[in-house]
C-alpha positions as CSV (number, residue, x, y, z in Angstrom):
1,M,0.0,0.0,0.0
2,S,1.3,3.4,-1.0
3,T,1.9,6.0,1.8
4,V,1.4,8.9,-0.6
5,P,-2.1,10.4,-0.6
6,V,-3.8,10.8,-3.9
7,Y,-7.1,12.3,-2.7
8,A,-8.7,13.9,0.3
9,L,-12.3,12.7,1.0
10,S,-14.6,14.6,3.3
11,D,-18.1,14.0,4.7
12,W,-19.1,17.5,5.9
13,G,-22.4,17.4,7.8
14,T,-24.4,19.7,10.0
15,S,-22.6,18.9,13.2
16,R,-19.7,16.7,12.2
17,F,-16.7,16.9,9.9
18,R,-14.8,13.8,8.7
19,L,-11.7,13.8,6.5
20,W,-9.7,10.9,5.1
21,L,-6.5,11.0,3.0
22,V,-6.4,7.9,0.7
23,D,-4.0,6.3,-1.7
24,G,-4.7,5.5,-5.4
25,N,-6.6,2.3,-4.3
26,G,-8.9,4.1,-1.9
27,Q,-7.1,2.8,1.2
28,V,-7.2,5.2,4.2
29,L,-3.8,6.5,5.2
30,V,-4.9,8.9,7.9
31,E,-8.2,10.4,9.1
32,K,-9.6,13.2,11.2
33,R,-13.0,13.6,12.9
34,S,-14.2,16.8,14.6
35,E,-17.2,18.8,15.5
36,D,-16.5,21.4,12.8
37,G,-19.8,20.8,11.1
38,L,-21.8,23.3,9.0
39,D,-22.5,25.9,11.8
40,A,-19.1,26.0,13.3
41,S,-17.4,26.1,9.8
42,R,-19.6,28.9,8.6
43,A,-18.5,31.1,11.5
44,R,-14.8,30.3,11.1
45,G,-14.8,30.0,7.3
46,F,-15.0,26.8,5.3
47,A,-11.7,27.2,3.5
48,A,-9.9,28.0,6.8
49,T,-11.5,24.9,8.5
50,L,-10.6,22.6,5.6
51,E,-7.0,23.8,5.3
52,S,-6.5,23.6,9.0
53,H,-7.5,19.9,9.1
54,L,-5.6,19.1,5.9
55,A,-2.4,20.7,7.4
56,G,-2.9,18.7,10.6
57,L,-2.8,15.5,8.5
58,G,0.2,16.7,6.5
59,A,-1.6,16.9,3.2
60,P,0.3,18.4,0.3
61,A,-0.8,21.8,-0.8
62,D,-2.1,20.5,-4.2
63,L,-3.9,17.5,-2.9
64,P,-7.4,17.5,-4.5
65,V,-10.5,17.3,-2.2
66,V,-14.0,15.9,-2.8
67,I,-16.7,16.6,-0.3
68,C,-20.3,15.4,0.3
69,G,-22.8,16.6,2.8
70,M,-24.1,19.9,4.1
71,A,-21.1,21.9,2.9
72,G,-22.9,21.8,-0.5
73,S,-26.2,23.1,1.0
74,R,-27.7,26.6,0.4
75,Q,-26.3,27.5,3.9
76,G,-23.0,25.8,3.2
77,W,-19.8,26.7,1.4
78,L,-21.1,26.5,-2.2
79,E,-24.5,25.1,-3.2
80,A,-24.4,22.0,-5.2
81,N,-27.8,21.8,-6.8
82,Y,-29.9,18.6,-6.3
83,V,-30.1,16.0,-9.0
84,P,-33.7,14.8,-9.5
85,V,-34.7,11.2,-9.2
86,P,-34.7,8.9,-11.0
87,A,-30.9,9.2,-11.1
88,D,-27.9,6.9,-11.6
89,L,-24.3,7.1,-10.5
90,Q,-23.2,9.1,-13.5
91,A,-26.0,11.6,-13.1
92,I,-25.0,12.3,-9.5
93,L,-21.2,12.5,-10.2
94,S,-21.7,14.8,-13.2
95,G,-23.3,17.4,-10.9
96,T,-20.3,18.0,-8.8
97,V,-19.3,21.7,-8.4
98,K,-15.9,23.3,-8.0
99,I,-14.9,25.9,-5.5
100,E,-13.5,28.7,-7.7
101,T,-12.4,31.1,-5.0
102,I,-9.4,29.0,-3.7
103,L,-6.2,27.6,-5.2
104,R,-6.8,24.0,-4.1
105,D,-9.0,21.9,-6.3
106,V,-12.1,21.2,-4.2
107,R,-15.3,19.6,-5.5
108,I,-18.7,19.1,-3.8
109,I,-21.1,16.3,-4.7
110,P,-24.8,17.3,-5.2
111,G,-27.7,15.8,-3.3
112,L,-30.8,14.1,-4.7
113,S,-34.3,15.6,-4.9
114,Q,-37.8,14.3,-5.4
115,S,-40.6,16.5,-6.6
116,G,-44.3,15.9,-7.0
117,T,-46.8,14.6,-4.4
118,A,-44.0,13.4,-2.1
119,P,-41.3,16.1,-2.2
120,N,-38.1,15.1,-0.6
121,V,-34.3,15.9,-0.6
122,M,-31.2,14.3,0.7
123,R,-27.6,15.5,1.0
124,G,-24.7,13.4,2.0
125,E,-26.7,10.1,1.9
126,E,-26.4,10.0,-1.9
127,T,-22.7,9.3,-1.5
128,Q,-23.4,6.5,1.0
129,L,-25.9,5.2,-1.6
130,L,-23.3,5.1,-4.3
131,G,-20.9,3.3,-2.0
132,A,-23.5,0.7,-1.1
133,I,-24.5,0.1,-4.7
134,L,-20.9,-0.5,-5.7
135,T,-20.1,-2.6,-2.6
136,K,-22.9,-5.0,-3.2
137,N,-23.2,-4.6,-7.0
138,L,-26.8,-3.7,-6.5
139,T,-29.3,-3.0,-9.3
140,N,-32.7,-3.5,-7.5
141,G,-34.0,-3.4,-4.0
142,I,-34.3,-1.1,-1.0
143,I,-31.4,0.7,0.6
144,A,-32.0,1.9,4.2
145,M,-29.7,4.5,5.7
146,P,-30.6,5.2,9.3
147,G,-29.6,8.4,11.1
148,T,-30.9,11.7,12.3
149,H,-33.1,11.7,9.2
150,S,-33.3,8.1,8.0
151,K,-33.5,7.6,4.2
152,W,-35.1,4.6,2.4
153,V,-34.3,4.5,-1.3
154,E,-36.0,2.4,-3.9
155,L,-33.4,1.2,-6.4
156,V,-34.7,0.0,-9.9
157,D,-32.4,-1.1,-12.7
158,G,-29.4,0.6,-11.0
159,R,-31.1,3.9,-10.6
160,A,-32.5,5.7,-7.5
161,K,-36.2,5.7,-8.4
162,S,-37.7,7.3,-5.3
163,F,-36.9,7.8,-1.6
164,S,-38.5,8.5,1.8
165,T,-37.3,10.3,4.9
166,Y,-38.1,9.6,8.5
167,L,-37.1,12.0,11.3
168,T,-36.5,9.0,13.6
169,G,-33.1,10.1,15.1
170,E,-34.2,13.7,15.6
171,L,-37.4,12.7,17.3
172,Y,-35.6,10.3,19.6
173,A,-33.2,13.1,20.6
174,L,-36.0,15.6,21.2
175,L,-38.2,13.2,23.1
176,A,-35.4,11.8,25.3
177,S,-34.0,15.2,26.2
178,Q,-36.9,17.7,26.0
179,S,-40.2,15.9,26.6
180,I,-41.7,14.5,29.8
181,L,-39.9,11.2,28.9
182,R,-36.6,12.9,29.9
183,H,-37.5,12.1,33.5
184,S,-37.7,8.4,32.6
185,I,-34.6,8.2,30.4
186,G,-32.3,10.7,32.2
187,E,-28.7,10.1,31.1
188,A,-29.4,6.7,29.5
189,A,-30.4,8.0,26.0
190,A,-27.2,6.5,24.5
191,F,-27.9,3.1,26.0
192,A,-30.8,1.8,24.0
193,A,-29.9,-1.8,23.3
194,P,-31.0,-4.1,20.5
195,D,-31.0,-7.1,22.9
196,H,-33.1,-5.4,25.5
197,P,-36.6,-7.0,26.0
198,Q,-38.2,-3.5,26.0
199,F,-36.7,-2.8,22.5
200,T,-38.1,-6.1,21.1
201,A,-41.5,-5.6,22.8
202,A,-41.8,-2.1,21.3
203,L,-40.9,-3.3,17.9
204,Q,-43.6,-6.0,18.0
205,L,-46.2,-3.5,19.0
206,M,-45.4,-1.3,16.0
207,F,-45.4,-4.3,13.6
208,S,-48.7,-5.5,15.0
209,G,-50.4,-2.3,13.8
210,E,-50.4,-0.2,17.0
211,R,-49.9,3.5,16.7
212,M,-46.7,5.1,18.1
213,L,-48.4,8.2,19.6
214,G,-50.6,6.0,21.7
215,E,-47.6,4.1,23.2
216,L,-45.2,6.9,24.0
217,F,-46.6,8.0,27.4
218,G,-46.6,4.4,28.5
219,I,-42.9,4.8,29.0
220,R,-43.5,7.4,31.7
221,A,-46.2,5.3,33.3
222,A,-44.1,2.2,33.4
223,M,-41.3,4.2,35.2
224,L,-43.8,5.4,37.8
225,L,-45.8,2.2,38.3
226,D,-43.4,-0.6,37.4
227,N,-40.0,0.9,38.1
228,L,-38.9,0.7,34.5
229,P,-35.2,1.6,34.6
230,P,-33.7,4.4,32.3
231,E,-32.0,1.9,30.0
232,G,-35.3,0.1,29.5
233,A,-37.1,3.4,28.9
234,A,-34.5,4.3,26.3
235,S,-34.7,1.0,24.6
236,R,-38.5,1.1,24.5
237,L,-38.5,4.6,23.0
238,S,-36.0,3.5,20.4
239,G,-38.1,0.4,19.6
240,L,-41.3,2.5,19.1
241,L,-39.6,5.0,16.8
242,I,-37.6,2.5,14.7
243,G,-40.5,0.1,14.6
244,A,-42.8,2.9,13.4
245,E,-40.2,3.8,10.7
246,I,-39.8,0.3,9.4
247,A,-43.5,-0.4,9.5
248,A,-44.1,2.7,7.4
249,A,-41.2,1.9,5.0
250,K,-42.4,-1.7,4.6
251,A,-45.9,-0.5,3.6
252,R,-44.5,1.8,0.9
253,Q,-41.5,-0.2,-0.5
254,N,-41.0,-3.9,-1.2
255,G,-37.8,-5.8,-1.8
256,K,-34.7,-7.0,-0.1
257,V,-33.2,-4.3,2.3
258,T,-29.6,-3.3,2.3
259,L,-28.9,-1.7,5.6
260,V,-26.2,1.0,5.5
261,A,-25.2,1.7,9.1
262,S,-22.4,1.7,11.6
263,G,-22.0,1.2,15.4
264,T,-25.2,1.4,17.5
265,M,-27.5,2.0,14.6
266,A,-26.3,-1.1,12.8
267,G,-27.3,-3.2,15.9
268,L,-30.6,-1.6,16.5
269,Y,-31.8,-1.5,12.9
270,G,-30.4,-5.0,12.2
271,R,-32.4,-6.4,15.1
272,A,-35.5,-4.4,14.0
273,L,-35.4,-5.8,10.5
274,E,-35.0,-9.3,11.8
275,V,-38.1,-8.9,14.0
276,A,-40.0,-7.4,11.1
277,G,-39.1,-10.5,9.0
278,L,-37.5,-8.5,6.3
279,D,-34.7,-10.1,4.2
280,H,-31.7,-7.9,4.5
281,D,-27.9,-7.6,4.4
282,F,-25.4,-5.0,5.7
283,V,-22.9,-2.4,4.4
284,D,-20.8,-0.4,6.9
285,A,-21.8,3.3,6.6
286,D,-18.3,4.7,7.0
287,E,-17.0,2.3,4.3
288,A,-19.9,3.2,2.0
289,V,-19.4,7.0,2.2
290,R,-15.6,6.6,1.7
291,K,-16.2,4.4,-1.3
292,G,-18.7,6.8,-2.8
293,L,-16.3,9.7,-2.3
294,F,-13.4,7.7,-3.8
295,V,-15.4,6.8,-6.9
296,A,-16.3,10.5,-7.3
297,A,-12.7,11.5,-6.9
298,S,-11.5,8.9,-9.4
299,G,-14.0,10.1,-12.0
300,I,-12.9,13.7,-11.6
301,W,-9.2,13.1,-11.4
302,P,-8.4,9.8,-13.1
303,S,-5.3,7.7,-12.4
304,E,-3.0,9.6,-10.1
305,G,-5.1,12.7,-9.6
306,P,-4.6,16.0,-11.4
307,S,-1.4,16.7,-13.2
308,K,1.3,18.1,-11.0
């Protein structure tokens, strides 16, 4: 494996910033993760933020950078307009935009949009989508990408035909920290567990047709009457929300599910899909986004990157 970086890849989200230097085969040489997301970088300056992290990793001054995520939003560094669905890999990659105000060659990947009766947008997940398609050589099926705003994409003949968004992660954070359920969950919000009986029970309720809104307050009551511990409360809330998401997605989209997730989310959603009886396999989310970024970089700067 070469130790000389050929590309810098960045996933620049609302709250997080991730940067990898990779060789010509896409192998990671070094990485940096920070809280320099959209808001922090807008205040400091996007170019200054990027250059600071590149310098910290010892990146050459002419190393090209490809970025996905909220840096390409209207509130970001430079807006990369959405590509409408249905869209294939080439349609997405052909929409990259170049930052013209700096010397370094920096490109931003566009998001995807869906107009009509079910308007929707995604930004950042399209790169995970590309990586998942390439990793599994997918042409048809459903790709689920859980997160703050979970995305479910219908893939037909190698093209993203349609997609749905579920505010599952955001609702979990709000309910666990700002609703009356905070008294039941306390500091245990991060300890929802896929093997907890409360998680499984909540999933089964959602898959049996119960309505989530009618079950949420039961978490509070179970704490008061049955001494439900914080970890159980967190697991039950997670099960209700994830179960409601999967039940809704299952009703709208059919096919084998490819789950693109890492860490805790991989465990929770993997268990939920199992309880739902959905055929599924798995792609690591970090690997997917890096692969999508690397494919984009390789298309923009073939072989060894731009000429020196």
